[in-house]
Rosetta silent file (secondary structure, phi, psi, omega in degrees, C-alpha in Angstrom):
SEQUENCE: XXXXXXXXXXXXXXXXXXXXXXXXXXXXXXXXXXXXXXXXXXXXXXXXXXXXXXXXXXXXXXXXXXXXXXXXXXXXXXXXXXXXXXXXXXXXXXXXXXXXXXXXXXXXXXXXXXXXXXXXXXXXXXXXXXXXXXXXXXXXXXXXXXXXXXXXXXXXXXXXXXXXXXXXXXXXXXXXXXXXXXXXXXXXXXXXXXXXXXXXXXXXXXXXXXXXXXXXXXXXXXXXXXXXXXXXXXXXXXXXXXXXXXXXXXXXXXXXXXXXXXXXXXXXXXXXXXX
SCORE:     score description
SCORE:     0.000 S_00000001
   1 L     0.000  144.682 -177.039  -11.948   -2.512  -16.812 S_00000001
   2 L   -69.439  151.909  174.720  -11.712   -2.464  -13.021 S_00000001
   3 E   -68.526  150.607  177.539  -14.331   -0.814  -10.875 S_00000001
   4 L   -82.958  110.200 -177.482  -13.453    2.595   -9.455 S_00000001
   5 E  -116.517  130.901 -177.752  -12.807    2.007   -5.766 S_00000001
   6 E  -122.658  129.444  173.298  -11.927    4.795   -3.350 S_00000001
   7 E  -103.362  128.070  176.592  -10.630    4.406    0.192 S_00000001
   8 E  -109.943  124.512  173.195  -11.159    7.369    2.526 S_00000001
   9 E  -114.177  101.496 -171.308   -9.091    7.586    5.713 S_00000001
  10 L  -153.911  122.492 -176.823  -10.645   10.507    7.601 S_00000001
  11 L   -92.755   -7.589  175.855  -11.545   10.806   11.298 S_00000001
  12 L   -73.878  113.145 -173.849  -13.744   13.900   10.988 S_00000001
  13 H   -58.982  -47.525 -177.668  -17.224   12.364   11.284 S_00000001
  14 H   -62.232  -51.864 -177.340  -19.004   15.123    9.393 S_00000001
  15 H   -65.322  -38.134  177.696  -16.511   15.326    6.539 S_00000001
  16 H   -59.403  -46.024  178.079  -16.251   11.550    6.274 S_00000001
  17 H   -63.668  -40.088  178.731  -20.020   11.255    5.851 S_00000001
  18 H   -59.112  -48.078 -177.927  -19.996   14.128    3.367 S_00000001
  19 H   -65.476  -42.230  178.057  -17.345   12.463    1.203 S_00000001
  20 H   -60.534  -47.289 -178.732  -19.057    9.066    1.295 S_00000001
  21 H   -61.205  -46.079 -176.669  -22.390   10.605    0.315 S_00000001
  22 H   -64.933  -46.337 -177.266  -20.905   12.693   -2.478 S_00000001
  23 H   -71.238  -35.848  175.311  -18.822    9.893   -3.976 S_00000001
  24 H   -61.062  -42.155  179.462  -21.624    7.359   -3.647 S_00000001
  25 H   -62.597  -23.925  178.698  -23.867    9.768   -5.539 S_00000001
  26 L   -90.564   -2.045  175.098  -21.308    9.818   -8.338 S_00000001
  27 L    92.959   15.734  179.502  -21.331    6.034   -8.586 S_00000001
  28 L   -88.325  154.110  167.665  -18.021    5.122   -6.950 S_00000001
  29 E   -83.247  128.971 -172.085  -17.334    2.160   -4.695 S_00000001
  30 E  -130.731  136.700  169.395  -16.287    3.669   -1.355 S_00000001
  31 E  -123.106  141.283 -177.372  -14.733    2.387    1.848 S_00000001
  32 E  -128.197  129.563  169.604  -14.287    4.635    4.891 S_00000001
  33 E  -128.087  151.680 -176.975  -12.078    4.226    7.939 S_00000001
  34 L  -111.549    4.118 -176.160  -11.543    6.746   10.736 S_00000001
  35 E  -125.047  135.232 -176.690   -8.346    5.298   12.204 S_00000001
  36 H   -63.300  -45.779  179.478   -4.877    5.490   10.654 S_00000001
  37 H   -62.351  -45.572  177.056   -3.736    2.008   11.640 S_00000001
  38 H   -64.964  -34.253  179.393   -6.971    0.434   10.431 S_00000001
  39 H   -63.801  -42.598  178.467   -6.736    2.564    7.312 S_00000001
  40 H   -63.968  -40.579  177.269   -3.310    1.200    6.392 S_00000001
  41 H   -61.626  -45.133  179.849   -4.590   -2.350    6.921 S_00000001
  42 H   -64.513  -37.852  178.943   -7.615   -1.616    4.726 S_00000001
  43 H   -59.935  -43.494 -179.459   -5.369   -0.041    2.081 S_00000001
  44 H   -70.143  -35.262 -179.469   -3.327   -3.240    1.832 S_00000001
  45 H   -75.156  -45.724 -172.342   -6.408   -5.456    1.764 S_00000001
  46 H   -81.037  -35.673 -173.903   -8.531   -3.412   -0.624 S_00000001
  47 L    46.236   63.877 -175.717   -5.834   -2.022   -2.940 S_00000001
  48 L   -69.611  170.054  176.839   -8.190    0.762   -4.091 S_00000001
  49 L   -80.915  -17.711 -179.717   -7.855    2.784   -7.265 S_00000001
  50 E  -155.523  143.443  176.700   -7.532    5.983   -5.221 S_00000001
  51 E  -117.506  125.922  169.402   -6.780    6.965   -1.625 S_00000001
  52 E  -102.820  119.680 -167.731   -8.187   10.091    0.041 S_00000001
  53 E  -128.805  126.161  170.542   -6.057   10.639    3.137 S_00000001
  54 L   -81.790  161.961 -179.992   -6.234   12.980    6.110 S_00000001
  55 L   -93.194  -47.598 -177.903   -2.988   13.867    7.906 S_00000001
  56 L   -91.899  111.420 -174.916   -4.048   13.998   11.572 S_00000001
  57 L  -139.852  156.218  174.175   -5.516   10.603   12.510 S_00000001
  58 E   -68.255  146.728  173.960   -5.821    8.326   15.556 S_00000001
  59 L    67.245  -36.106  179.660   -3.109    5.650   16.120 S_00000001
  60 L  -152.531  122.630 -177.437   -1.189    6.407   12.906 S_00000001
  61 L   -75.860  165.640 -178.378   -0.817    9.745   11.123 S_00000001
  62 H   -60.123  -38.858  179.540   -1.139   10.352    7.417 S_00000001
  63 H   -67.154  -36.010  176.605    2.594   10.826    6.900 S_00000001
  64 H   -64.535  -39.800  177.487    3.314    7.495    8.607 S_00000001
  65 H   -62.592  -43.214  179.648    0.831    5.833    6.279 S_00000001
  66 H   -63.741  -39.082  178.950    2.532    7.447    3.281 S_00000001
  67 H   -64.927  -39.275  175.585    5.962    6.275    4.467 S_00000001
  68 H   -66.178  -38.861 -176.107    4.662    2.712    4.787 S_00000001
  69 H   -64.188  -46.758 -175.943    2.991    3.011    1.407 S_00000001
  70 H   -67.075  -19.787 -179.398    6.073    4.087   -0.576 S_00000001
  71 L   -98.960    5.267 -179.878    8.017    1.128    0.844 S_00000001
  72 L  -117.131  107.412 -175.690    5.327   -1.442    0.018 S_00000001
  73 L   -59.455  -25.883 -178.130    5.379   -2.478   -3.650 S_00000001
  74 L   -70.219  -23.576 -176.789    1.821   -3.785   -3.387 S_00000001
  75 L  -128.945   -2.302 -173.094    0.336   -0.351   -2.688 S_00000001
  76 L   -59.329  -33.361 -174.548    3.066    2.137   -3.627 S_00000001
  77 L   -87.621   -0.583 -179.043    1.518    3.040   -6.979 S_00000001
  78 L   -68.133  122.760  179.382   -1.992    3.795   -5.654 S_00000001
  79 E   -60.245  137.276 -177.427   -2.776    7.474   -6.422 S_00000001
  80 E  -128.396  133.488  173.810   -3.199    9.493   -3.235 S_00000001
  81 E  -117.302  124.579  176.940   -4.899   12.816   -2.599 S_00000001
  82 E   -84.460  135.881  170.315   -4.328   14.492    0.756 S_00000001
  83 E  -121.504  112.378 -170.864   -7.231   16.317    2.421 S_00000001
  84 E  -139.724  156.650  173.977   -5.878   18.362    5.311 S_00000001
  85 L   -75.494  -20.899 -175.889   -6.565   21.387    7.494 S_00000001
  86 L   -95.863  133.448  177.269   -2.994   22.542    6.907 S_00000001
  87 L  -121.884   22.256 -179.583   -1.973   24.339    3.721 S_00000001
  88 L   -68.195  138.626 -179.444    1.549   25.308    4.711 S_00000001
  89 H   -53.390  -37.766 -178.547    4.093   24.924    1.869 S_00000001
  90 H   -64.385  -35.748  178.824    6.337   22.748    4.049 S_00000001
  91 H   -69.378  -44.934 -179.796    3.438   20.315    4.608 S_00000001
  92 H   -62.534  -44.131  179.895    2.540   20.209    0.921 S_00000001
  93 H   -62.845  -39.261  178.566    6.171   19.660   -0.096 S_00000001
  94 H   -63.404  -43.310  179.492    6.546   16.821    2.403 S_00000001
  95 H   -62.930  -44.052 -179.223    3.421   15.131    1.039 S_00000001
  96 H   -64.201  -34.717  179.204    4.578   15.507   -2.564 S_00000001
  97 H   -67.325  -19.773  179.355    7.966   14.038   -1.670 S_00000001
  98 L   -98.495   15.792  172.132    6.120   10.926   -0.456 S_00000001
  99 L    91.248    8.357  179.457    4.397   10.451   -3.807 S_00000001
 100 L   -66.846  137.104 -177.579    1.109   12.263   -3.202 S_00000001
 101 L   -83.381  -32.067 -178.361   -0.588   13.246   -6.478 S_00000001
 102 E  -153.528  162.140 -174.420   -2.616   16.176   -5.149 S_00000001
 103 E  -140.179  120.992 -177.475   -3.174   18.157   -1.949 S_00000001
 104 E  -116.552  130.200  174.387   -6.471   19.738   -0.910 S_00000001
 105 E   -90.039  124.766 -171.023   -6.909   22.192    1.962 S_00000001
 106 H   -53.746  -39.263 -174.535  -10.246   21.479    3.641 S_00000001
 107 H   -79.461   -3.173 -170.568  -11.308   25.094    4.005 S_00000001
 108 H  -124.904   21.405 -178.647  -10.621   25.966    0.372 S_00000001
 109 L  -132.142  156.048  177.941  -12.393   23.426   -1.825 S_00000001
 110 L  -111.113  165.000  178.458  -15.844   22.787   -3.272 S_00000001
 111 H   -56.451  -39.810 -178.302  -17.507   19.445   -4.136 S_00000001
 112 H   -64.952  -38.666  179.449  -16.938   20.034   -7.840 S_00000001
 113 H   -67.112  -40.158  178.008  -13.213   20.644   -7.309 S_00000001
 114 H   -62.074  -47.724 -179.766  -12.851   17.455   -5.268 S_00000001
 115 H   -63.026  -37.870  179.093  -14.624   15.417   -7.927 S_00000001
 116 H   -62.476  -41.894  179.770  -12.537   16.998  -10.674 S_00000001
 117 H   -67.990  -39.190  178.658   -9.332   16.018   -8.884 S_00000001
 118 H   -65.397  -46.461  179.738  -10.600   12.495   -8.253 S_00000001
 119 H   -60.610  -39.515 -179.456  -11.675   12.040  -11.875 S_00000001
 120 H   -59.185  -45.443 -178.741   -8.314   13.320  -13.083 S_00000001
 121 H   -71.776  -40.316 -178.672   -6.443   10.699  -11.081 S_00000001
 122 H   -71.795  -32.872  177.313   -8.857    7.849  -11.835 S_00000001
 123 H   -61.506  -31.273  179.430   -8.933    8.626  -15.541 S_00000001
 124 L   -70.152  -21.097  178.618   -5.191    8.007  -15.555 S_00000001
 125 L   -91.404  -12.925 -179.965   -5.832    4.477  -14.266 S_00000001
 126 L    72.050   24.364 -178.700   -8.490    3.763  -16.911 S_00000001
 127 L   -83.110  161.588 -179.654  -10.975    2.546  -14.295 S_00000001
 128 E  -118.233  170.593 -174.657  -14.745    2.531  -14.739 S_00000001
 129 L   -80.434  158.189  168.651  -17.705    3.315  -12.500 S_00000001
 130 L  -144.739  155.155 -177.063  -19.723    1.087  -10.200 S_00000001
 131 L  -100.050   -1.029 -178.330  -22.788    1.877   -8.128 S_00000001
 132 L   -76.497  147.000  171.645  -21.894   -0.362   -5.194 S_00000001
 133 L  -122.419  127.114  179.495  -20.775    1.113   -1.862 S_00000001
 134 L  -120.190   86.525 -172.046  -18.603   -0.955    0.469 S_00000001
 135 L  -124.091  146.421  173.221  -18.194    1.219    3.553 S_00000001
 136 L   -68.158  -11.380 -178.827  -17.548    0.657    7.224 S_00000001
 137 L  -107.139   38.049 -179.152  -20.196    3.339    7.670 S_00000001
 138 L   -59.658  -23.772 -179.807  -23.058    1.416    5.986 S_00000001
 139 L   -68.480  -14.787  179.561  -25.251    2.392    8.915 S_00000001
 140 L   -73.742  117.368  178.167  -25.199    5.992    7.658 S_00000001
 141 L   -92.775  113.607 -175.541  -28.496    6.658    5.905 S_00000001
 142 L   -87.656   -0.151  173.233  -27.919    9.369    3.337 S_00000001
 143 L  -129.647  124.422 -174.967  -31.603    9.868    2.635 S_00000001
 144 L  -104.283   20.392  177.557  -33.883   10.718    5.498 S_00000001
 145 L    63.791 -141.993 -178.581  -37.159   10.515    3.592 S_00000001
 146 L  -105.679   37.443 -174.697  -39.684   13.254    4.330 S_00000001
 147 L   -65.307  -19.985  178.068  -38.715   13.680    7.982 S_00000001
 148 L  -120.394   26.390 -175.054  -38.610   17.487    7.597 S_00000001
 149 L   -52.597  124.457  175.543  -41.369   17.755    5.016 S_00000001
 150 L    83.245   -5.809 -178.707  -42.617   21.319    4.631 S_00000001
 151 L   -86.297  134.442  179.394  -40.206   22.812    7.173 S_00000001
 152 E   -93.078  116.613 -178.174  -38.244   25.886    6.136 S_00000001
 153 E  -112.670  120.044  175.110  -34.597   25.615    7.248 S_00000001
 154 E   -90.124  115.106  178.774  -32.310   28.623    6.944 S_00000001
 155 E  -100.053  115.752  178.864  -28.724   27.400    6.499 S_00000001
 156 E  -109.180  100.144 -173.560  -26.153   30.086    7.324 S_00000001
 157 L  -153.366  125.461 -177.099  -22.786   28.666    6.238 S_00000001
 158 L   -94.155   -9.744  176.349  -19.998   30.305    4.224 S_00000001
 159 L   -78.522  114.183 -173.482  -18.057   27.107    3.462 S_00000001
 160 H   -60.040  -39.846 -178.156  -19.216   26.235   -0.075 S_00000001
 161 H   -64.696  -52.411 -178.024  -18.535   22.509    0.323 S_00000001
 162 H   -67.144  -37.990  178.961  -20.396   22.066    3.601 S_00000001
 163 H   -59.776  -44.894 -178.853  -23.193   24.398    2.518 S_00000001
 164 H   -62.657  -44.006 -178.033  -23.776   22.325   -0.615 S_00000001
 165 H   -69.582  -40.450  177.346  -23.862   19.031    1.283 S_00000001
 166 H   -61.228  -42.525  179.438  -26.152   20.358    4.036 S_00000001
 167 H   -62.314  -43.912  179.694  -28.548   21.670    1.417 S_00000001
 168 H   -63.358  -44.368 -178.212  -28.589   18.299   -0.383 S_00000001
 169 H   -64.652  -47.793 -176.981  -29.107   16.360    2.843 S_00000001
 170 H   -70.349  -34.850  175.540  -31.879   18.573    4.177 S_00000001
 171 H   -64.043  -39.411  177.392  -33.604   18.768    0.802 S_00000001
 172 H   -64.288  -23.405  177.470  -33.548   14.984    0.717 S_00000001
 173 L   -88.499    4.630  175.750  -35.311   15.026    4.072 S_00000001
 174 L    93.688    3.593 -176.837  -38.123   17.104    2.555 S_00000001
 175 L   -78.663  154.538  169.392  -37.157   20.510    3.924 S_00000001
 176 E   -91.150  124.592 -173.647  -37.506   23.815    2.119 S_00000001
 177 E   -99.273  133.043  171.712  -34.033   25.333    2.064 S_00000001
 178 E  -115.395  142.473 -170.239  -33.177   28.995    2.535 S_00000001
 179 E  -118.256  143.874  172.346  -29.570   30.038    1.957 S_00000001
 180 E  -156.357  141.947  178.764  -27.188   32.575    3.497 S_00000001
 181 L  -113.453   -6.059  176.688  -23.409   32.839    3.570 S_00000001
 182 E  -153.475  177.893 -175.731  -23.073   35.812    5.948 S_00000001
 183 H   -63.445  -38.795 -179.614  -25.029   37.816    8.515 S_00000001
 184 H   -60.007  -48.056  178.965  -26.399   40.279    5.947 S_00000001
 185 H   -65.650  -35.003  179.788  -27.918   37.535    3.825 S_00000001
 186 H   -63.428  -48.254 -178.897  -29.213   35.792    6.951 S_00000001
 187 H   -68.708  -33.716  176.313  -31.110   38.830    8.203 S_00000001
 188 H   -63.228  -42.152  178.129  -32.425   39.587    4.713 S_00000001
 189 H   -63.811  -42.459 -179.833  -33.788   36.048    4.521 S_00000001
 190 H   -65.423  -30.554  177.525  -35.377   36.346    7.962 S_00000001
 191 H   -73.953  -35.693 -171.044  -37.086   39.591    6.903 S_00000001
 192 H  -102.960  -16.478 -177.002  -38.420   38.219    3.628 S_00000001
 193 L  -130.529  150.868  175.122  -39.022   34.524    4.268 S_00000001
 194 L   -86.972  121.746  176.930  -40.619   32.475    7.038 S_00000001
 195 L  -110.290  140.836  175.863  -38.088   30.134    8.633 S_00000001
 196 L   -90.466  -25.192 -179.040  -38.977   27.331   11.011 S_00000001
 197 E  -161.924  153.937  179.419  -35.399   26.879   12.219 S_00000001
 198 E  -119.095  129.357  172.020  -31.902   28.267   11.626 S_00000001
 199 E  -103.792  110.182 -164.032  -28.758   26.155   11.219 S_00000001
 200 E  -120.666  119.664  171.850  -26.047   28.691   12.005 S_00000001
 201 L   -73.276  157.523  179.126  -22.274   28.563   11.569 S_00000001
 202 L   -95.803  -44.782 -178.116  -20.231   30.667   14.009 S_00000001
 203 L   -85.216  100.517 -176.977  -17.230   31.647   11.885 S_00000001
 204 L  -128.118  157.968  173.418  -18.751   33.883    9.205 S_00000001
 205 E   -63.820  141.023 -179.828  -17.570   36.882    7.169 S_00000001
 206 L    72.867 -128.752  178.994  -18.347   40.134    9.006 S_00000001
 207 L   -66.264  134.982 -179.654  -20.551   39.528   12.038 S_00000001
 208 L   -82.220  175.423 -176.728  -20.013   36.078   13.496 S_00000001
 209 H   -62.520  -32.227  177.632  -22.706   33.559   14.368 S_00000001
 210 H   -61.780  -42.798  179.562  -22.772   34.594   18.021 S_00000001
 211 H   -68.582  -38.979  176.156  -23.702   38.138   17.024 S_00000001
 212 H   -59.773  -44.841  179.026  -26.299   36.854   14.549 S_00000001
 213 H   -63.033  -42.877  179.595  -27.824   34.762   17.325 S_00000001
 214 H   -58.422  -43.619 -179.289  -27.805   37.702   19.736 S_00000001
 215 H   -70.290  -34.613  175.882  -29.714   39.852   17.243 S_00000001
 216 H   -61.008  -43.655 -178.932  -32.183   37.045   16.486 S_00000001
 217 H   -73.273  -21.288 -178.517  -33.007   36.775   20.184 S_00000001
 218 H   -82.553  -18.698 -177.077  -33.237   40.576   20.531 S_00000001
 219 L   -94.111  129.033 -178.684  -35.950   40.983   17.869 S_00000001
 220 L   -55.307  -36.882 -175.108  -39.555   40.267   18.943 S_00000001
 221 L   -75.222  -17.647 -179.895  -40.408   38.664   15.603 S_00000001
 222 L  -123.000    5.451 -174.571  -37.541   36.134   15.797 S_00000001
 223 L   -55.735  -37.845 -176.271  -37.035   35.835   19.546 S_00000001
 224 L   -96.074    4.036 -177.767  -38.566   32.361   19.721 S_00000001
 225 L   -66.485  124.551  178.995  -37.076   31.078   16.450 S_00000001
 226 E   -63.114  136.620  179.919  -35.174   27.811   17.057 S_00000001
 227 E  -133.639  128.063  173.766  -31.437   28.108   16.322 S_00000001
 228 E  -111.709  122.386  174.723  -28.852   25.330   16.146 S_00000001
 229 E   -83.713  130.641  178.275  -25.198   26.384   16.162 S_00000001
 230 E  -128.113  111.899 -169.548  -23.010   24.192   13.941 S_00000001
 231 E  -149.144  161.287  169.994  -19.335   25.021   14.183 S_00000001
 232 L   -77.847  -17.718  177.324  -15.725   23.872   14.230 S_00000001
 233 L   -72.959  130.549 -177.702  -15.428   25.695   17.548 S_00000001
 234 L  -139.742   12.848  177.721  -15.871   23.226   20.376 S_00000001
 235 L   -68.839  151.255 -179.489  -14.308   24.759   23.465 S_00000001
 236 H   -56.470  -36.707 -179.496  -16.428   24.809   26.618 S_00000001
 237 H   -64.409  -35.700  178.223  -16.335   28.610   26.545 S_00000001
 238 H   -69.147  -44.137  179.394  -17.826   28.601   23.030 S_00000001
 239 H   -63.239  -43.860  179.003  -20.551   26.142   23.983 S_00000001
 240 H   -62.340  -40.032  179.237  -21.374   28.116   27.139 S_00000001
 241 H   -64.120  -41.806  178.163  -21.545   31.345   25.136 S_00000001
 242 H   -60.373  -43.781  178.640  -23.910   29.745   22.659 S_00000001
 243 H   -64.323  -42.603  179.969  -26.194   28.576   25.454 S_00000001
 244 H   -62.557  -32.979  179.943  -26.128   31.979   27.147 S_00000001
 245 L   -82.927   -5.719  174.298  -27.167   33.632   23.902 S_00000001
 246 L   102.437   18.992  176.805  -30.104   31.267   23.549 S_00000001
 247 L   -67.540  138.945  177.810  -28.975   28.540   21.137 S_00000001
 248 L   -76.452  -31.455  176.763  -31.242   25.493   21.230 S_00000001
 249 E  -149.429  158.412  174.801  -28.331   23.194   20.395 S_00000001
 250 E  -131.271  110.343 -179.568  -24.572   23.408   19.792 S_00000001
 251 E  -110.241  138.658 -179.714  -23.200   20.836   17.341 S_00000001
 252 E   -99.939  125.140 -174.119  -19.506   20.393   16.536 S_00000001
 253 L   -55.724  -38.815 -174.463  -18.808   19.707   12.863 S_00000001
 254 L   -69.811  -16.365 -176.422  -15.991   17.263   13.522 S_00000001
 255 L  -122.375   -6.158 -178.195  -18.215   14.942   15.578 S_00000001
 256 L  -100.153  123.234  176.530  -21.734   15.444   14.172 S_00000001
 257 L   -81.809  167.160  178.819  -22.819   13.232   11.280 S_00000001
 258 H   -60.958  -41.751  179.919  -25.344   14.376    8.676 S_00000001
 259 H   -66.210  -35.771  177.500  -28.016   12.100   10.130 S_00000001
 260 H   -65.143  -37.291  177.793  -27.371   13.465   13.623 S_00000001
 261 H   -63.551  -46.419  177.615  -27.856   16.992   12.319 S_00000001
 262 H   -60.685  -43.238  179.739  -31.191   16.038   10.758 S_00000001
 263 H   -61.569  -42.405 -179.888  -32.219   14.272   13.977 S_00000001
 264 H   -65.856  -38.353  176.642  -31.355   17.290   16.112 S_00000001
 265 H   -61.017  -44.383  178.714  -33.344   19.579   13.809 S_00000001
 266 H   -59.994  -46.040 -178.360  -36.352   17.266   14.175 S_00000001
 267 H   -62.968  -46.600 -178.938  -36.015   17.176   17.969 S_00000001
 268 H   -63.068  -39.185  178.545  -35.645   20.954   18.294 S_00000001
 269 H   -65.192  -39.095  177.375  -38.672   21.533   16.060 S_00000001
 270 H   -65.474  -41.942  178.745  -40.745   19.134   18.200 S_00000001
 271 H   -62.579  -41.213 -179.865  -39.601   20.889   21.371 S_00000001
 272 H   -64.818  -34.953 -179.625  -40.505   24.273   19.898 S_00000001
 273 H   -68.079  -30.344 -178.458  -43.971   23.011   18.963 S_00000001
 274 H   -79.638  -15.121 -177.672  -44.625   21.952   22.550 S_00000001
 275 L   -76.390    0.000    0.000  -43.803   25.380   23.971 S_00000001
């Protein structure tokens, strides 16, 4: 039986790394490209058992790739799952009309759901597992050793998928993980547990991350606590607001890899120790 090979065409650095790490951990062979044109070339060369495809990509969009795919007998039958920011019915219908097997909205899925959908499609091909990874992102180290050994990191993130991956990555780096999905849980954790640093999303249920940061800086007991903002918001006004409120760093999810996040946490902790 053929090895299970998955091609990911996704330009979001963070999500691309997340998917590679997750699928590698499940024993799949994975290739990753961040460019649509290169992705189509790789699709024709690799002929994977499954394609995970974003819609908005550099040089060639996901729909253009699908149109090329349905007209190419060599790759037309490859099962495709769309992963997109858009969940509009018109978008989903267009994808389905181009032969897509499933459609996932990025903000609405968990790791288990993604794997379930992948397994469903691959089971239909009768493929088997392999532990090899063949990725253009081989330089990504998904285990950072004990680089954060003994450090307590409070992760405030309401996206179940990203929260799960951040926890796995930071735990692999030796950190003690504290969890929160909203401001209430974050402040409860800060009252009851000692945190060395906070990794804080901005878009949260109830009070947003900016307000959480403001209150952290207003309390004497947490005023000096290092805080890294990690968000999909990347406008200059958002970054400036974060700095004004006292954030130690502002990382944008779409451009920050998992290893970069770990590195920034290490740097901020070293800077805090020197103060």
